[in-house]
C-alpha positions as CSV (number, residue, x, y, z in Angstrom):
1,X,-51.7,-13.9,109.8
2,X,-52.1,-17.7,110.2
3,X,-53.4,-18.9,113.6
4,X,-52.0,-22.2,114.7
5,X,-54.5,-24.4,116.5
6,X,-53.7,-26.0,119.8
7,X,-53.0,-29.7,119.3
8,X,-53.2,-32.2,122.1
9,X,-50.2,-34.4,121.5
10,X,-50.2,-38.1,122.5
11,X,-48.2,-39.2,125.6
12,X,-46.1,-41.8,123.8
13,X,-43.9,-42.4,126.8
14,X,-46.8,-43.6,128.9
15,X,-47.8,-46.3,126.5
16,X,-47.4,-49.9,127.3
17,X,-44.0,-51.3,126.4
18,X,-43.8,-54.0,123.7
19,X,-41.0,-55.8,125.4
20,X,-41.8,-56.3,129.1
21,X,-38.5,-55.5,130.8
22,X,-37.7,-53.1,133.6
23,X,-34.8,-50.7,133.0
24,X,-32.4,-49.7,135.8
25,X,-31.5,-46.2,134.6
26,X,-33.1,-44.0,132.0
27,X,-32.4,-40.3,131.7
28,X,-30.1,-37.6,130.4
29,X,-26.3,-37.1,130.5
30,X,-24.0,-34.2,130.0
31,X,-26.3,-31.5,131.3
32,X,-24.3,-28.3,132.0
33,X,-25.6,-25.8,134.6
34,X,-24.2,-23.0,136.8
35,X,-24.8,-23.9,140.4
36,X,-24.2,-21.3,143.2
37,X,-22.6,-22.8,146.4
38,X,-22.3,-21.1,149.8
39,X,-20.4,-23.3,152.2
40,X,-21.1,-22.5,155.9
41,X,-17.3,-22.0,156.6
42,X,-16.8,-19.7,153.5
43,X,-17.6,-16.0,153.1
44,X,-18.2,-15.8,149.4
45,X,-20.6,-17.6,147.0
46,X,-18.9,-20.1,144.8
47,X,-20.3,-20.4,141.2
48,X,-19.6,-23.9,139.8
49,X,-20.0,-25.0,136.2
50,X,-21.5,-28.4,136.8
51,X,-22.0,-31.3,134.3
52,X,-24.8,-33.6,135.4
53,X,-26.3,-37.0,134.7
54,X,-29.9,-37.6,135.9
55,X,-31.6,-41.0,135.9
56,X,-34.7,-42.8,137.1
57,X,-35.7,-46.4,136.7
58,X,-38.4,-47.4,134.4
59,X,-41.1,-50.1,135.0
60,X,-41.5,-52.9,132.6
61,X,-45.0,-51.7,131.7
62,X,-44.0,-48.2,130.5
63,X,-42.5,-47.5,127.0
64,X,-40.4,-44.5,127.9
65,X,-39.3,-42.0,130.5
66,X,-40.4,-38.3,130.5
67,X,-36.8,-37.0,130.1
68,X,-37.8,-33.3,129.7
69,X,-39.0,-33.4,133.3
70,X,-35.4,-33.9,134.4
71,X,-34.3,-30.7,132.6
72,X,-37.3,-28.7,133.8
73,X,-36.6,-29.8,137.4
74,X,-32.9,-28.8,137.3
75,X,-33.7,-25.4,135.8
76,X,-36.3,-24.7,138.6
77,X,-33.7,-25.5,141.3
78,X,-30.9,-23.6,139.6
79,X,-33.2,-20.5,139.5
80,X,-33.7,-20.9,143.3
81,X,-29.9,-21.1,144.0
82,X,-29.5,-17.6,142.4
83,X,-31.4,-16.2,145.4
84,X,-30.5,-18.8,148.0
85,X,-27.3,-20.7,147.2
86,X,-27.1,-24.4,148.2
87,X,-24.7,-25.4,151.0
88,X,-22.8,-28.0,149.0
89,X,-22.9,-29.9,145.7
90,X,-23.9,-33.2,147.3
91,X,-27.0,-31.6,148.9
92,X,-27.9,-30.1,145.6
93,X,-27.8,-33.5,144.0
94,X,-29.8,-35.0,146.8
95,X,-32.6,-32.4,146.4
96,X,-32.7,-33.1,142.7
97,X,-32.8,-36.9,143.3
98,X,-35.7,-36.7,145.7
99,X,-37.7,-34.4,143.5
100,X,-37.1,-36.6,140.4
101,X,-39.2,-39.3,142.2
102,X,-42.0,-36.8,142.5
103,X,-41.8,-35.8,138.9
104,X,-41.6,-39.4,137.7
105,X,-44.4,-41.0,139.7
106,X,-43.8,-44.4,138.1
107,X,-40.2,-44.5,139.3
108,X,-38.9,-46.2,142.5
109,X,-35.3,-45.1,142.2
110,X,-33.4,-42.0,141.1
111,X,-29.7,-41.1,140.7
112,X,-27.9,-37.8,140.1
113,X,-24.3,-37.4,139.3
114,X,-22.4,-34.1,139.1
115,X,-18.9,-33.0,138.3
116,X,-17.4,-29.5,138.4
117,X,-14.0,-27.8,138.0
118,X,-12.8,-26.6,141.3
119,X,-9.7,-24.4,142.1
120,X,-7.8,-24.4,145.3
121,X,-5.2,-21.9,146.4
122,X,-1.7,-23.3,146.7
123,X,1.9,-22.2,147.3
124,X,4.2,-23.4,144.6
125,X,7.7,-24.9,145.5
126,X,9.2,-21.6,144.6
127,X,7.0,-19.8,147.2
128,X,4.9,-18.1,144.6
129,X,1.1,-18.2,145.3
130,X,-1.4,-19.5,142.8
131,X,-4.4,-21.8,142.3
132,X,-4.5,-25.4,140.9
133,X,-7.4,-27.2,139.2
134,X,-9.2,-30.2,140.7
135,X,-12.5,-32.0,140.1
136,X,-15.4,-31.8,142.6
137,X,-17.7,-34.9,142.3
138,X,-21.0,-35.5,143.9
139,X,-23.6,-38.3,143.7
140,X,-27.0,-38.9,145.2
141,X,-29.4,-41.8,145.0
142,X,-33.0,-41.8,146.3
143,X,-35.6,-44.5,146.7
144,X,-39.3,-44.2,146.9
145,X,-39.3,-45.7,150.4
146,X,-37.4,-42.5,151.6
147,X,-34.0,-43.9,151.6
148,X,-31.4,-41.4,150.5
149,X,-27.6,-41.7,149.9
150,X,-25.3,-38.8,149.0
151,X,-21.6,-38.8,148.4
152,X,-19.0,-36.0,148.0
153,X,-15.8,-36.7,146.2
154,X,-12.7,-35.2,144.5
155,X,-10.3,-36.0,141.7
156,X,-6.7,-34.8,141.8
157,X,-3.8,-35.3,139.4
158,X,-0.4,-36.2,140.8
159,X,2.7,-38.2,140.0
160,X,3.8,-41.7,140.8
161,X,7.1,-43.4,140.2
162,X,7.3,-47.1,139.5
163,X,8.9,-49.3,142.3
164,X,9.2,-52.3,140.1
165,X,11.3,-50.6,137.3
166,X,13.4,-49.0,140.0
167,X,14.3,-52.3,141.6
168,X,15.0,-53.7,138.2
169,X,17.4,-50.9,137.4
170,X,19.2,-51.4,140.7
171,X,20.0,-55.0,139.7
172,X,21.5,-54.1,136.2
173,X,25.2,-54.9,136.1
174,X,25.7,-52.3,133.4
175,X,24.3,-49.5,135.6
176,X,26.6,-46.7,136.8
177,X,26.7,-47.5,140.5
178,X,27.5,-43.8,141.3
179,X,24.0,-42.8,140.1
180,X,20.7,-43.3,142.0
181,X,18.4,-45.8,140.5
182,X,15.9,-44.1,138.1
183,X,12.5,-45.3,137.2
184,X,9.7,-44.3,134.9
185,X,7.0,-41.8,135.9
186,X,3.2,-41.8,135.6
187,X,0.6,-39.2,135.8
188,X,-1.8,-40.5,138.4
189,X,-5.5,-39.6,138.7
190,X,-6.6,-40.2,142.3
191,X,-10.3,-40.2,143.3
192,X,-11.8,-40.3,146.7
193,X,-15.6,-40.3,147.4
194,X,-17.2,-40.4,150.9
195,X,-20.8,-40.9,151.8
196,X,-22.2,-38.0,153.8
197,X,-24.9,-39.1,156.3
198,X,-28.0,-37.0,156.5
199,X,-27.5,-33.9,158.6
200,X,-23.7,-34.3,158.6
201,X,-21.4,-31.5,157.6
202,X,-17.9,-32.9,158.4
203,X,-16.7,-33.9,155.0
204,X,-14.8,-31.1,153.3
205,X,-13.6,-31.2,149.7
206,X,-10.4,-29.3,150.6
207,X,-9.5,-32.0,153.2
208,X,-10.2,-34.8,150.6
209,X,-7.9,-33.1,148.1
210,X,-5.1,-33.0,150.7
211,X,-5.6,-36.7,151.4
212,X,-5.4,-37.7,147.8
213,X,-2.4,-35.5,147.0
214,X,-0.4,-36.8,149.9
215,X,-0.9,-40.3,148.7
216,X,1.0,-39.7,145.4
217,X,4.7,-40.0,145.0
218,X,4.5,-36.2,144.6
219,X,1.9,-33.6,143.7
220,X,2.2,-31.9,140.3
221,X,2.0,-28.1,139.7
222,X,1.2,-25.8,136.8
223,X,4.2,-23.6,137.4
224,X,7.6,-25.0,138.2
225,X,11.1,-23.4,137.8
226,X,14.0,-25.6,136.7
227,X,15.3,-26.0,140.2
228,X,11.8,-26.9,141.5
229,X,11.4,-29.4,138.7
230,X,14.6,-31.2,139.7
231,X,13.6,-31.3,143.4
232,X,10.1,-32.6,142.6
233,X,11.6,-35.4,140.5
234,X,14.0,-36.4,143.3
235,X,11.2,-36.2,145.9
236,X,9.0,-38.5,143.7
237,X,11.8,-41.0,143.2
238,X,12.4,-41.1,146.9
239,X,8.7,-42.3,147.3
240,X,8.0,-44.8,144.5
241,X,4.4,-46.1,144.5
242,X,2.2,-48.6,142.7
243,X,-1.5,-47.6,142.1
244,X,-2.3,-50.1,144.9
245,X,-0.1,-48.1,147.2
246,X,-2.0,-44.9,146.4
247,X,-5.3,-46.5,147.2
248,X,-4.1,-48.0,150.4
249,X,-2.6,-44.7,151.5
250,X,-5.8,-42.8,150.8
251,X,-7.7,-45.4,152.9
252,X,-5.3,-45.0,155.8
253,X,-5.6,-41.3,155.7
254,X,-9.4,-41.5,155.6
255,X,-9.5,-43.6,158.7
256,X,-7.4,-41.1,160.6
257,X,-9.2,-38.0,159.4
258,X,-12.8,-39.3,159.8
259,X,-12.8,-41.1,163.1
260,X,-16.3,-39.7,164.1
261,X,-18.2,-40.9,161.0
262,X,-20.3,-44.1,161.5
263,X,-19.3,-47.6,160.3
264,X,-21.9,-47.7,157.6
265,X,-20.4,-44.8,155.7
266,X,-19.4,-45.8,152.1
267,X,-15.9,-45.0,150.9
268,X,-14.5,-45.3,147.4
269,X,-10.8,-44.8,146.7
270,X,-9.5,-45.1,143.1
271,X,-6.1,-44.7,141.5
272,X,-5.3,-44.7,137.8
273,X,-1.8,-44.3,136.4
274,X,-1.3,-43.2,132.8
275,X,1.7,-45.3,132.0
276,X,4.8,-43.8,130.3
277,X,6.4,-47.1,129.1
278,X,3.3,-49.0,128.4
279,X,0.3,-48.4,126.0
280,X,-2.1,-49.4,128.8
281,X,-3.0,-47.7,132.1
282,X,-2.7,-49.3,135.6
283,X,-5.8,-49.1,137.9
284,X,-6.8,-50.0,141.5
285,X,-9.9,-49.4,143.5
286,X,-11.5,-50.2,146.8
287,X,-15.3,-49.8,147.5
288,X,-15.9,-50.4,151.1
289,X,-17.4,-48.9,154.4
290,X,-15.6,-47.3,157.2
291,X,-16.6,-50.2,159.4
292,X,-14.9,-52.7,157.1
293,X,-11.8,-50.6,157.1
294,X,-11.8,-50.4,160.9
295,X,-11.8,-54.2,161.2
């Protein structure tokens, strides 16, 4: 039996860089892990299949980042969550971000992004109970000076109807005036992210999903009977919206719902409509703070 001798491999990453440029983000993307969440207001543990991106900055003097440390760190924390589940996804990301700086002693900045499928119980228009899919999003950024930022967010899919085409149809002389003005529909992807100040537990994903869905012309559902389909279409056409309207309605609802959060809290509202009569999509976004919105 052949014995393989232990070889001390060179640390190529720690060598001097041939081109002296600092890099903002270096790391790994698309890391899939099972994270166990135990929200304080929930009875059961929620297992989430999470896709993560993990980055640190890289000084100009260093050739490469030790990327395996990112994966080792995540595995260590995941093993801990099996015994003691984390309270929320954004806190999990924050813990990883802070520990990344310890693993990468040359780094001054770290960033962790996570996205997971999330299901919420709903009642369909028919009265039938079920669950609908959403996306839970979390981000955390840490600095070597101790500064930490963490955000919780959601993505929801709804429906918008175009106000511009509707007004155009109303003006057509050839239109049957006995029929209501139709317009074209869009599948809209609404995103809301809110910064969670350290020690704050007032931002709930279910509330955020409710805010985004109410900002559409109409929610969408996996199960609809023919009568429900017709009523949904009529309801959506009674509330036509641009992507700009969706973002502004999200921001208005955020101001009402989170009155107690401080002015410096970061808010990101985003709307993208997958167009039905164009080959492009429509997009709108606002990145701001609660203080700026309150002005």
